[in-house]
mmCIF file of the N, C-alpha and C atoms, coordinates in Angstrom:
data_MODEL
# 
_entry.id   MODEL 
# 
loop_
_atom_site.group_PDB 
_atom_site.id 
_atom_site.type_symbol 
_atom_site.label_atom_id 
_atom_site.label_alt_id 
_atom_site.label_comp_id 
_atom_site.label_asym_id 
_atom_site.label_entity_id 
_atom_site.label_seq_id 
_atom_site.pdbx_PDB_ins_code 
_atom_site.Cartn_x 
_atom_site.Cartn_y 
_atom_site.Cartn_z 
_atom_site.occupancy 
_atom_site.B_iso_or_equiv 
_atom_site.pdbx_formal_charge 
_atom_site.auth_seq_id 
_atom_site.auth_comp_id 
_atom_site.auth_asym_id 
_atom_site.auth_atom_id 
_atom_site.pdbx_PDB_model_num 
ATOM 1   N N  . MET A 1 1  ? 64.475 168.373 49.929 1.00 0.00 ? 1  MET A N  1 
ATOM 2   C CA . MET A 1 1  ? 64.322 167.121 49.516 1.00 0.00 ? 1  MET A CA 1 
ATOM 3   C C  . MET A 1 1  ? 65.915 166.719 49.036 1.00 0.00 ? 1  MET A C  1 
ATOM 4   N N  . THR A 1 2  ? 66.252 165.460 48.557 1.00 0.00 ? 2  THR A N  1 
ATOM 5   C CA . THR A 1 2  ? 67.367 165.051 47.949 1.00 0.00 ? 2  THR A CA 1 
ATOM 6   C C  . THR A 1 2  ? 66.956 164.379 46.642 1.00 0.00 ? 2  THR A C  1 
ATOM 7   N N  . LEU A 1 3  ? 67.747 165.126 46.157 1.00 0.00 ? 3  LEU A N  1 
ATOM 8   C CA . LEU A 1 3  ? 67.625 164.334 44.529 1.00 0.00 ? 3  LEU A CA 1 
ATOM 9   C C  . LEU A 1 3  ? 68.658 163.768 44.033 1.00 0.00 ? 3  LEU A C  1 
ATOM 10  N N  . THR A 1 4  ? 68.250 162.529 43.847 1.00 0.00 ? 4  THR A N  1 
ATOM 11  C CA . THR A 1 4  ? 69.620 161.415 43.264 1.00 0.00 ? 4  THR A CA 1 
ATOM 12  C C  . THR A 1 4  ? 69.270 161.116 41.948 1.00 0.00 ? 4  THR A C  1 
ATOM 13  N N  . LYS A 1 5  ? 70.928 161.119 41.478 1.00 0.00 ? 5  LYS A N  1 
ATOM 14  C CA . LYS A 1 5  ? 71.258 160.694 40.014 1.00 0.00 ? 5  LYS A CA 1 
ATOM 15  C C  . LYS A 1 5  ? 71.247 159.449 39.758 1.00 0.00 ? 5  LYS A C  1 
ATOM 16  N N  . GLU A 1 6  ? 70.365 158.943 38.462 1.00 0.00 ? 6  GLU A N  1 
ATOM 17  C CA . GLU A 1 6  ? 70.496 157.648 37.995 1.00 0.00 ? 6  GLU A CA 1 
ATOM 18  C C  . GLU A 1 6  ? 71.880 157.175 37.542 1.00 0.00 ? 6  GLU A C  1 
ATOM 19  N N  . ILE A 1 7  ? 72.547 156.177 37.925 1.00 0.00 ? 7  ILE A N  1 
ATOM 20  C CA . ILE A 1 7  ? 74.077 155.791 37.188 1.00 0.00 ? 7  ILE A CA 1 
ATOM 21  C C  . ILE A 1 7  ? 73.862 155.129 35.723 1.00 0.00 ? 7  ILE A C  1 
ATOM 22  N N  . PRO A 1 8  ? 74.663 155.031 34.920 1.00 0.00 ? 8  PRO A N  1 
ATOM 23  C CA . PRO A 1 8  ? 74.115 154.414 34.034 1.00 0.00 ? 8  PRO A CA 1 
ATOM 24  C C  . PRO A 1 8  ? 74.017 152.596 34.004 1.00 0.00 ? 8  PRO A C  1 
ATOM 25  N N  . ASP A 1 9  ? 73.572 152.022 33.425 1.00 0.00 ? 9  ASP A N  1 
ATOM 26  C CA . ASP A 1 9  ? 73.481 150.235 33.584 1.00 0.00 ? 9  ASP A CA 1 
ATOM 27  C C  . ASP A 1 9  ? 74.696 149.938 33.773 1.00 0.00 ? 9  ASP A C  1 
ATOM 28  N N  . ARG A 1 10 ? 75.559 150.338 33.047 1.00 0.00 ? 10 ARG A N  1 
ATOM 29  C CA . ARG A 1 10 ? 76.721 149.525 32.973 1.00 0.00 ? 10 ARG A CA 1 
ATOM 30  C C  . ARG A 1 10 ? 77.642 149.571 34.932 1.00 0.00 ? 10 ARG A C  1 
ATOM 31  N N  . GLU A 1 11 ? 77.713 151.135 35.137 1.00 0.00 ? 11 GLU A N  1 
ATOM 32  C CA . GLU A 1 11 ? 78.368 151.356 36.167 1.00 0.00 ? 11 GLU A CA 1 
ATOM 33  C C  . GLU A 1 11 ? 77.427 150.808 37.053 1.00 0.00 ? 11 GLU A C  1 
ATOM 34  N N  . LEU A 1 12 ? 76.146 150.380 37.121 1.00 0.00 ? 12 LEU A N  1 
ATOM 35  C CA . LEU A 1 12 ? 75.305 150.107 38.188 1.00 0.00 ? 12 LEU A CA 1 
ATOM 36  C C  . LEU A 1 12 ? 75.587 148.620 38.311 1.00 0.00 ? 12 LEU A C  1 
ATOM 37  N N  . ILE A 1 13 ? 75.764 148.041 37.356 1.00 0.00 ? 13 ILE A N  1 
ATOM 38  C CA . ILE A 1 13 ? 76.314 146.376 37.098 1.00 0.00 ? 13 ILE A CA 1 
ATOM 39  C C  . ILE A 1 13 ? 77.560 145.964 37.963 1.00 0.00 ? 13 ILE A C  1 
ATOM 40  N N  . ILE A 1 14 ? 78.667 146.910 37.503 1.00 0.00 ? 14 ILE A N  1 
ATOM 41  C CA . ILE A 1 14 ? 79.759 146.712 37.976 1.00 0.00 ? 14 ILE A CA 1 
ATOM 42  C C  . ILE A 1 14 ? 80.130 147.337 39.901 1.00 0.00 ? 14 ILE A C  1 
ATOM 43  N N  . LYS A 1 15 ? 79.150 147.953 39.823 1.00 0.00 ? 15 LYS A N  1 
ATOM 44  C CA . LYS A 1 15 ? 79.369 148.439 41.578 1.00 0.00 ? 15 LYS A CA 1 
ATOM 45  C C  . LYS A 1 15 ? 78.360 147.345 42.090 1.00 0.00 ? 15 LYS A C  1 
ATOM 46  N N  . GLY A 1 16 ? 76.997 147.139 41.746 1.00 0.00 ? 16 GLY A N  1 
ATOM 47  C CA . GLY A 1 16 ? 76.470 146.053 42.242 1.00 0.00 ? 16 GLY A CA 1 
ATOM 48  C C  . GLY A 1 16 ? 77.018 144.484 42.656 1.00 0.00 ? 16 GLY A C  1 
ATOM 49  N N  . THR A 1 17 ? 78.100 144.402 41.348 1.00 0.00 ? 17 THR A N  1 
ATOM 50  C CA . THR A 1 17 ? 78.546 143.076 41.540 1.00 0.00 ? 17 THR A CA 1 
ATOM 51  C C  . THR A 1 17 ? 79.673 143.148 42.523 1.00 0.00 ? 17 THR A C  1 
ATOM 52  N N  . GLU A 1 18 ? 80.448 144.266 42.836 1.00 0.00 ? 18 GLU A N  1 
ATOM 53  C CA . GLU A 1 18 ? 81.649 144.634 43.695 1.00 0.00 ? 18 GLU A CA 1 
ATOM 54  C C  . GLU A 1 18 ? 80.839 144.408 44.888 1.00 0.00 ? 18 GLU A C  1 
ATOM 55  N N  . VAL A 1 19 ? 79.739 145.010 45.233 1.00 0.00 ? 19 VAL A N  1 
ATOM 56  C CA . VAL A 1 19 ? 79.147 145.058 46.845 1.00 0.00 ? 19 VAL A CA 1 
ATOM 57  C C  . VAL A 1 19 ? 79.007 143.491 46.666 1.00 0.00 ? 19 VAL A C  1 
ATOM 58  N N  . LEU A 1 20 ? 78.636 142.882 46.209 1.00 0.00 ? 20 LEU A N  1 
ATOM 59  C CA . LEU A 1 20 ? 77.965 141.741 46.262 1.00 0.00 ? 20 LEU A CA 1 
ATOM 60  C C  . LEU A 1 20 ? 79.342 140.595 46.624 1.00 0.00 ? 20 LEU A C  1 
ATOM 61  N N  . TYR A 1 21 ? 80.309 140.876 45.581 1.00 0.00 ? 21 TYR A N  1 
ATOM 62  C CA . TYR A 1 21 ? 82.003 140.187 45.994 1.00 0.00 ? 21 TYR A CA 1 
ATOM 63  C C  . TYR A 1 21 ? 82.165 140.551 47.208 1.00 0.00 ? 21 TYR A C  1 
ATOM 64  N N  . LYS A 1 22 ? 82.177 141.713 47.823 1.00 0.00 ? 22 LYS A N  1 
ATOM 65  C CA . LYS A 1 22 ? 82.823 142.143 49.225 1.00 0.00 ? 22 LYS A CA 1 
ATOM 66  C C  . LYS A 1 22 ? 82.085 141.586 49.814 1.00 0.00 ? 22 LYS A C  1 
ATOM 67  N N  . GLU A 1 23 ? 80.607 141.323 49.830 1.00 0.00 ? 23 GLU A N  1 
ATOM 68  C CA . GLU A 1 23 ? 79.850 140.961 51.424 1.00 0.00 ? 23 GLU A CA 1 
ATOM 69  C C  . GLU A 1 23 ? 79.887 139.506 50.932 1.00 0.00 ? 23 GLU A C  1 
ATOM 70  N N  . LEU A 1 24 ? 79.426 139.116 50.132 1.00 0.00 ? 24 LEU A N  1 
ATOM 71  C CA . LEU A 1 24 ? 79.215 137.529 50.225 1.00 0.00 ? 24 LEU A CA 1 
ATOM 72  C C  . LEU A 1 24 ? 80.198 136.314 49.560 1.00 0.00 ? 24 LEU A C  1 
ATOM 73  N N  . GLY A 1 25 ? 81.562 137.291 48.887 1.00 0.00 ? 25 GLY A N  1 
ATOM 74  C CA . GLY A 1 25 ? 82.363 136.608 48.411 1.00 0.00 ? 25 GLY A CA 1 
ATOM 75  C C  . GLY A 1 25 ? 82.632 135.681 47.029 1.00 0.00 ? 25 GLY A C  1 
ATOM 76  N N  . TYR A 1 26 ? 83.414 135.414 46.422 1.00 0.00 ? 26 TYR A N  1 
ATOM 77  C CA . TYR A 1 26 ? 83.140 135.116 45.035 1.00 0.00 ? 26 TYR A CA 1 
ATOM 78  C C  . TYR A 1 26 ? 82.157 133.960 44.985 1.00 0.00 ? 26 TYR A C  1 
ATOM 79  N N  . VAL A 1 27 ? 82.338 132.928 45.607 1.00 0.00 ? 27 VAL A N  1 
ATOM 80  C CA . VAL A 1 27 ? 81.623 131.800 44.982 1.00 0.00 ? 27 VAL A CA 1 
ATOM 81  C C  . VAL A 1 27 ? 79.951 132.043 45.721 1.00 0.00 ? 27 VAL A C  1 
ATOM 82  N N  . ASP A 1 28 ? 79.469 132.862 46.828 1.00 0.00 ? 28 ASP A N  1 
ATOM 83  C CA . ASP A 1 28 ? 78.111 133.260 47.154 1.00 0.00 ? 28 ASP A CA 1 
ATOM 84  C C  . ASP A 1 28 ? 77.802 134.175 46.126 1.00 0.00 ? 28 ASP A C  1 
ATOM 85  N N  . THR A 1 29 ? 78.572 135.116 45.689 1.00 0.00 ? 29 THR A N  1 
ATOM 86  C CA . THR A 1 29 ? 78.206 136.076 44.485 1.00 0.00 ? 29 THR A CA 1 
ATOM 87  C C  . THR A 1 29 ? 77.641 135.129 43.158 1.00 0.00 ? 29 THR A C  1 
ATOM 88  N N  . ILE A 1 30 ? 78.501 134.369 42.964 1.00 0.00 ? 30 ILE A N  1 
ATOM 89  C CA . ILE A 1 30 ? 78.190 133.625 41.333 1.00 0.00 ? 30 ILE A CA 1 
ATOM 90  C C  . ILE A 1 30 ? 76.782 132.921 41.606 1.00 0.00 ? 30 ILE A C  1 
ATOM 91  N N  . ARG A 1 31 ? 76.672 131.723 42.929 1.00 0.00 ? 31 ARG A N  1 
ATOM 92  C CA . ARG A 1 31 ? 75.655 131.595 43.503 1.00 0.00 ? 31 ARG A CA 1 
ATOM 93  C C  . ARG A 1 31 ? 74.211 132.146 43.076 1.00 0.00 ? 31 ARG A C  1 
ATOM 94  N N  . PHE A 1 32 ? 74.216 133.209 44.064 1.00 0.00 ? 32 PHE A N  1 
ATOM 95  C CA . PHE A 1 32 ? 73.474 134.283 44.021 1.00 0.00 ? 32 PHE A CA 1 
ATOM 96  C C  . PHE A 1 32 ? 72.661 134.780 42.735 1.00 0.00 ? 32 PHE A C  1 
ATOM 97  N N  . LEU A 1 33 ? 73.617 134.654 41.576 1.00 0.00 ? 33 LEU A N  1 
ATOM 98  C CA . LEU A 1 33 ? 73.549 135.423 40.435 1.00 0.00 ? 33 LEU A CA 1 
ATOM 99  C C  . LEU A 1 33 ? 72.880 134.866 39.423 1.00 0.00 ? 33 LEU A C  1 
ATOM 100 N N  . SER A 1 34 ? 73.291 132.895 39.580 1.00 0.00 ? 34 SER A N  1 
ATOM 101 C CA . SER A 1 34 ? 72.951 132.158 39.274 1.00 0.00 ? 34 SER A CA 1 
ATOM 102 C C  . SER A 1 34 ? 71.528 131.460 39.463 1.00 0.00 ? 34 SER A C  1 
ATOM 103 N N  . MET A 1 35 ? 70.929 131.953 40.298 1.00 0.00 ? 35 MET A N  1 
ATOM 104 C CA . MET A 1 35 ? 69.730 131.349 41.061 1.00 0.00 ? 35 MET A CA 1 
ATOM 105 C C  . MET A 1 35 ? 68.845 131.666 39.959 1.00 0.00 ? 35 MET A C  1 
ATOM 106 N N  . PRO A 1 36 ? 67.804 130.570 39.625 1.00 0.00 ? 36 PRO A N  1 
ATOM 107 C CA . PRO A 1 36 ? 66.795 130.367 38.938 1.00 0.00 ? 36 PRO A CA 1 
ATOM 108 C C  . PRO A 1 36 ? 65.569 131.525 39.763 1.00 0.00 ? 36 PRO A C  1 
ATOM 109 N N  . ARG A 1 37 ? 64.963 132.570 38.565 1.00 0.00 ? 37 ARG A N  1 
ATOM 110 C CA . ARG A 1 37 ? 63.920 133.365 38.956 1.00 0.00 ? 37 ARG A CA 1 
ATOM 111 C C  . ARG A 1 37 ? 62.762 132.683 38.377 1.00 0.00 ? 37 ARG A C  1 
ATOM 112 N N  . GLY A 1 38 ? 62.056 132.046 40.008 1.00 0.00 ? 38 GLY A N  1 
ATOM 113 C CA . GLY A 1 38 ? 60.800 131.392 39.975 1.00 0.00 ? 38 GLY A CA 1 
ATOM 114 C C  . GLY A 1 38 ? 59.619 132.056 39.740 1.00 0.00 ? 38 GLY A C  1 
ATOM 115 N N  . GLN A 1 39 ? 59.639 133.377 40.215 1.00 0.00 ? 39 GLN A N  1 
ATOM 116 C CA . GLN A 1 39 ? 58.602 134.384 40.640 1.00 0.00 ? 39 GLN A CA 1 
ATOM 117 C C  . GLN A 1 39 ? 57.659 134.439 39.047 1.00 0.00 ? 39 GLN A C  1 
ATOM 118 N N  . ARG A 1 40 ? 58.547 134.636 38.142 1.00 0.00 ? 40 ARG A N  1 
ATOM 119 C CA . ARG A 1 40 ? 58.142 135.026 36.636 1.00 0.00 ? 40 ARG A CA 1 
ATOM 120 C C  . ARG A 1 40 ? 57.082 133.554 36.209 1.00 0.00 ? 40 ARG A C  1 
ATOM 121 N N  . VAL A 1 41 ? 57.441 132.714 36.416 1.00 0.00 ? 41 VAL A N  1 
ATOM 122 C CA . VAL A 1 41 ? 56.839 131.198 36.414 1.00 0.00 ? 41 VAL A CA 1 
ATOM 123 C C  . VAL A 1 41 ? 55.622 131.288 37.145 1.00 0.00 ? 41 VAL A C  1 
ATOM 124 N N  . GLU A 1 42 ? 55.886 131.325 38.279 1.00 0.00 ? 42 GLU A N  1 
ATOM 125 C CA . GLU A 1 42 ? 54.594 131.424 39.232 1.00 0.00 ? 42 GLU A CA 1 
ATOM 126 C C  . GLU A 1 42 ? 53.516 132.222 38.937 1.00 0.00 ? 42 GLU A C  1 
ATOM 127 N N  . SER A 1 43 ? 53.737 133.440 38.624 1.00 0.00 ? 43 SER A N  1 
ATOM 128 C CA . SER A 1 43 ? 52.762 134.671 38.014 1.00 0.00 ? 43 SER A CA 1 
ATOM 129 C C  . SER A 1 43 ? 51.995 133.936 36.429 1.00 0.00 ? 43 SER A C  1 
ATOM 130 N N  . VAL A 1 44 ? 52.848 133.413 35.994 1.00 0.00 ? 44 VAL A N  1 
ATOM 131 C CA . VAL A 1 44 ? 52.326 132.937 34.369 1.00 0.00 ? 44 VAL A CA 1 
ATOM 132 C C  . VAL A 1 44 ? 51.366 131.616 34.704 1.00 0.00 ? 44 VAL A C  1 
ATOM 133 N N  . GLU A 1 45 ? 51.241 130.886 35.887 1.00 0.00 ? 45 GLU A N  1 
ATOM 134 C CA . GLU A 1 45 ? 50.976 129.827 35.870 1.00 0.00 ? 45 GLU A CA 1 
ATOM 135 C C  . GLU A 1 45 ? 49.868 130.419 37.110 1.00 0.00 ? 45 GLU A C  1 
ATOM 136 N N  . ARG A 1 46 ? 49.657 131.566 37.554 1.00 0.00 ? 46 ARG A N  1 
ATOM 137 C CA . ARG A 1 46 ? 48.533 131.787 38.314 1.00 0.00 ? 46 ARG A CA 1 
ATOM 138 C C  . ARG A 1 46 ? 47.559 132.345 37.767 1.00 0.00 ? 46 ARG A C  1 
ATOM 139 N N  . HIS A 1 47 ? 48.128 133.394 36.441 1.00 0.00 ? 47 HIS A N  1 
ATOM 140 C CA . HIS A 1 47 ? 47.469 133.964 35.360 1.00 0.00 ? 47 HIS A CA 1 
ATOM 141 C C  . HIS A 1 47 ? 46.720 132.911 34.530 1.00 0.00 ? 47 HIS A C  1 
ATOM 142 N N  . ARG A 1 48 ? 47.163 131.881 34.108 1.00 0.00 ? 48 ARG A N  1 
ATOM 143 C CA . ARG A 1 48 ? 46.816 130.855 33.486 1.00 0.00 ? 48 ARG A CA 1 
ATOM 144 C C  . ARG A 1 48 ? 45.750 130.134 34.269 1.00 0.00 ? 48 ARG A C  1 
ATOM 145 N N  . LYS A 1 49 ? 45.591 129.710 35.422 1.00 0.00 ? 49 LYS A N  1 
ATOM 146 C CA . LYS A 1 49 ? 44.601 129.055 35.921 1.00 0.00 ? 49 LYS A CA 1 
ATOM 147 C C  . LYS A 1 49 ? 43.435 130.198 36.412 1.00 0.00 ? 49 LYS A C  1 
ATOM 148 N N  . TRP A 1 50 ? 43.701 131.456 36.658 1.00 0.00 ? 50 TRP A N  1 
ATOM 149 C CA . TRP A 1 50 ? 42.695 132.574 36.680 1.00 0.00 ? 50 TRP A CA 1 
ATOM 150 C C  . TRP A 1 50 ? 41.924 132.307 35.251 1.00 0.00 ? 50 TRP A C  1 
ATOM 151 N N  . GLN A 1 51 ? 42.469 132.671 34.256 1.00 0.00 ? 51 GLN A N  1 
ATOM 152 C CA . GLN A 1 51 ? 41.999 132.444 32.907 1.00 0.00 ? 51 GLN A CA 1 
ATOM 153 C C  . GLN A 1 51 ? 40.901 131.447 32.671 1.00 0.00 ? 51 GLN A C  1 
ATOM 154 N N  . GLU A 1 52 ? 41.464 129.761 33.179 1.00 0.00 ? 52 GLU A N  1 
ATOM 155 C CA . GLU A 1 52 ? 40.650 128.752 32.996 1.00 0.00 ? 52 GLU A CA 1 
ATOM 156 C C  . GLU A 1 52 ? 39.533 129.144 33.888 1.00 0.00 ? 52 GLU A C  1 
ATOM 157 N N  . SER A 1 53 ? 39.315 129.490 34.866 1.00 0.00 ? 53 SER A N  1 
ATOM 158 C CA . SER A 1 53 ? 38.140 129.369 35.815 1.00 0.00 ? 53 SER A CA 1 
ATOM 159 C C  . SER A 1 53 ? 37.201 130.951 35.783 1.00 0.00 ? 53 SER A C  1 
ATOM 160 N N  . LEU A 1 54 ? 37.737 131.524 34.259 1.00 0.00 ? 54 LEU A N  1 
ATOM 161 C CA . LEU A 1 54 ? 36.907 132.662 34.037 1.00 0.00 ? 54 LEU A CA 1 
ATOM 162 C C  . LEU A 1 54 ? 35.174 132.081 33.481 1.00 0.00 ? 54 LEU A C  1 
ATOM 163 N N  . ASP A 1 55 ? 34.318 132.527 33.346 1.00 0.00 ? 55 ASP A N  1 
ATOM 164 C CA . ASP A 1 55 ? 32.992 132.516 32.368 1.00 0.00 ? 55 ASP A CA 1 
ATOM 165 C C  . ASP A 1 55 ? 33.601 133.833 31.685 1.00 0.00 ? 55 ASP A C  1 
ATOM 166 N N  . MET A 1 56 ? 33.482 133.450 30.408 1.00 0.00 ? 56 MET A N  1 
ATOM 167 C CA . MET A 1 56 ? 33.889 134.580 29.390 1.00 0.00 ? 56 MET A CA 1 
ATOM 168 C C  . MET A 1 56 ? 32.835 135.512 28.837 1.00 0.00 ? 56 MET A C  1 
ATOM 169 N N  . LYS A 1 57 ? 31.395 134.877 29.146 1.00 0.00 ? 57 LYS A N  1 
ATOM 170 C CA . LYS A 1 57 ? 30.649 135.837 28.998 1.00 0.00 ? 57 LYS A CA 1 
ATOM 171 C C  . LYS A 1 57 ? 30.387 137.360 29.993 1.00 0.00 ? 57 LYS A C  1 
ATOM 172 N N  . ILE A 1 58 ? 30.284 136.418 31.284 1.00 0.00 ? 58 ILE A N  1 
ATOM 173 C CA . ILE A 1 58 ? 30.361 137.301 32.328 1.00 0.00 ? 58 ILE A CA 1 
ATOM 174 C C  . ILE A 1 58 ? 31.438 138.217 32.307 1.00 0.00 ? 58 ILE A C  1 
ATOM 175 N N  . PHE A 1 59 ? 32.395 137.990 32.236 1.00 0.00 ? 59 PHE A N  1 
ATOM 176 C CA . PHE A 1 59 ? 33.995 138.707 32.005 1.00 0.00 ? 59 PHE A CA 1 
ATOM 177 C C  . PHE A 1 59 ? 33.870 139.944 30.943 1.00 0.00 ? 59 PHE A C  1 
ATOM 178 N N  . TYR A 1 60 ? 33.282 139.820 29.681 1.00 0.00 ? 60 TYR A N  1 
ATOM 179 C CA . TYR A 1 60 ? 33.096 140.343 28.895 1.00 0.00 ? 60 TYR A CA 1 
ATOM 180 C C  . TYR A 1 60 ? 32.220 141.514 29.246 1.00 0.00 ? 60 TYR A C  1 
ATOM 181 N N  . ASP A 1 61 ? 31.440 140.645 29.584 1.00 0.00 ? 61 ASP A N  1 
ATOM 182 C CA . ASP A 1 61 ? 29.951 141.430 29.740 1.00 0.00 ? 61 ASP A CA 1 
ATOM 183 C C  . ASP A 1 61 ? 29.959 142.780 30.919 1.00 0.00 ? 61 ASP A C  1 
ATOM 184 N N  . GLU A 1 62 ? 31.087 142.332 31.898 1.00 0.00 ? 62 GLU A N  1 
ATOM 185 C CA . GLU A 1 62 ? 31.820 143.310 33.023 1.00 0.00 ? 62 GLU A CA 1 
ATOM 186 C C  . GLU A 1 62 ? 32.794 144.286 32.688 1.00 0.00 ? 62 GLU A C  1 
ATOM 187 N N  . ALA A 1 63 ? 33.380 144.056 31.984 1.00 0.00 ? 63 ALA A N  1 
ATOM 188 C CA . ALA A 1 63 ? 34.817 144.510 31.095 1.00 0.00 ? 63 ALA A CA 1 
ATOM 189 C C  . ALA A 1 63 ? 34.255 145.991 30.205 1.00 0.00 ? 63 ALA A C  1 
ATOM 190 N N  . PHE A 1 64 ? 33.060 145.557 29.286 1.00 0.00 ? 64 PHE A N  1 
ATOM 191 C CA . PHE A 1 64 ? 32.569 146.362 28.525 1.00 0.00 ? 64 PHE A CA 1 
ATOM 192 C C  . PHE A 1 64 ? 31.171 146.782 28.622 1.00 0.00 ? 64 PHE A C  1 
ATOM 193 N N  . LYS A 1 65 ? 30.888 146.986 29.690 1.00 0.00 ? 65 LYS A N  1 
ATOM 194 C CA . LYS A 1 65 ? 29.524 147.326 30.036 1.00 0.00 ? 65 LYS A CA 1 
ATOM 195 C C  . LYS A 1 65 ? 29.756 148.778 29.850 1.00 0.00 ? 65 LYS A C  1 
ATOM 196 N N  . SER A 1 66 ? 28.762 149.567 29.198 1.00 0.00 ? 66 SER A N  1 
ATOM 197 C CA . SER A 1 66 ? 28.874 150.935 29.437 1.00 0.00 ? 66 SER A CA 1 
ATOM 198 C C  . SER A 1 66 ? 28.796 151.761 30.804 1.00 0.00 ? 66 SER A C  1 
ATOM 199 N N  . ASP A 1 67 ? 28.938 153.143 30.581 1.00 0.00 ? 67 ASP A N  1 
ATOM 200 C CA . ASP A 1 67 ? 29.146 153.838 31.911 1.00 0.00 ? 67 ASP A CA 1 
ATOM 201 C C  . ASP A 1 67 ? 27.648 153.798 32.462 1.00 0.00 ? 67 ASP A C  1 
ATOM 202 N N  . ASP A 1 68 ? 26.560 153.806 31.931 1.00 0.00 ? 68 ASP A N  1 
ATOM 203 C CA . ASP A 1 68 ? 25.482 153.730 31.993 1.00 0.00 ? 68 ASP A CA 1 
ATOM 204 C C  . ASP A 1 68 ? 24.529 152.520 32.839 1.00 0.00 ? 68 ASP A C  1 
ATOM 205 N N  . GLY A 1 69 ? 25.704 151.439 32.846 1.00 0.00 ? 69 GLY A N  1 
ATOM 206 C CA . GLY A 1 69 ? 25.562 150.186 33.270 1.00 0.00 ? 69 GLY A CA 1 
ATOM 207 C C  . GLY A 1 69 ? 24.749 149.453 32.686 1.00 0.00 ? 69 GLY A C  1 
ATOM 208 N N  . GLU A 1 70 ? 24.549 149.617 31.188 1.00 0.00 ? 70 GLU A N  1 
ATOM 209 C CA . GLU A 1 70 ? 24.280 148.918 30.133 1.00 0.00 ? 70 GLU A CA 1 
ATOM 210 C C  . GLU A 1 70 ? 25.177 147.853 29.104 1.00 0.00 ? 70 GLU A C  1 
# 
């Protein structure tokens, strides 16, 4: 089993940025780092739609039912 040592955040940022510069070049690295993070908005919207479709009585009855089924 190989143990890995976690590096400090600052060092991780510096090394990660250097790898991006080396592999992508300056312009594409900046472009990559500037890309909007769309996943968060999507998950929030998905959650809101799920909430809108809920029947609250059924949801609460299911969520808070006792172990004996009552």
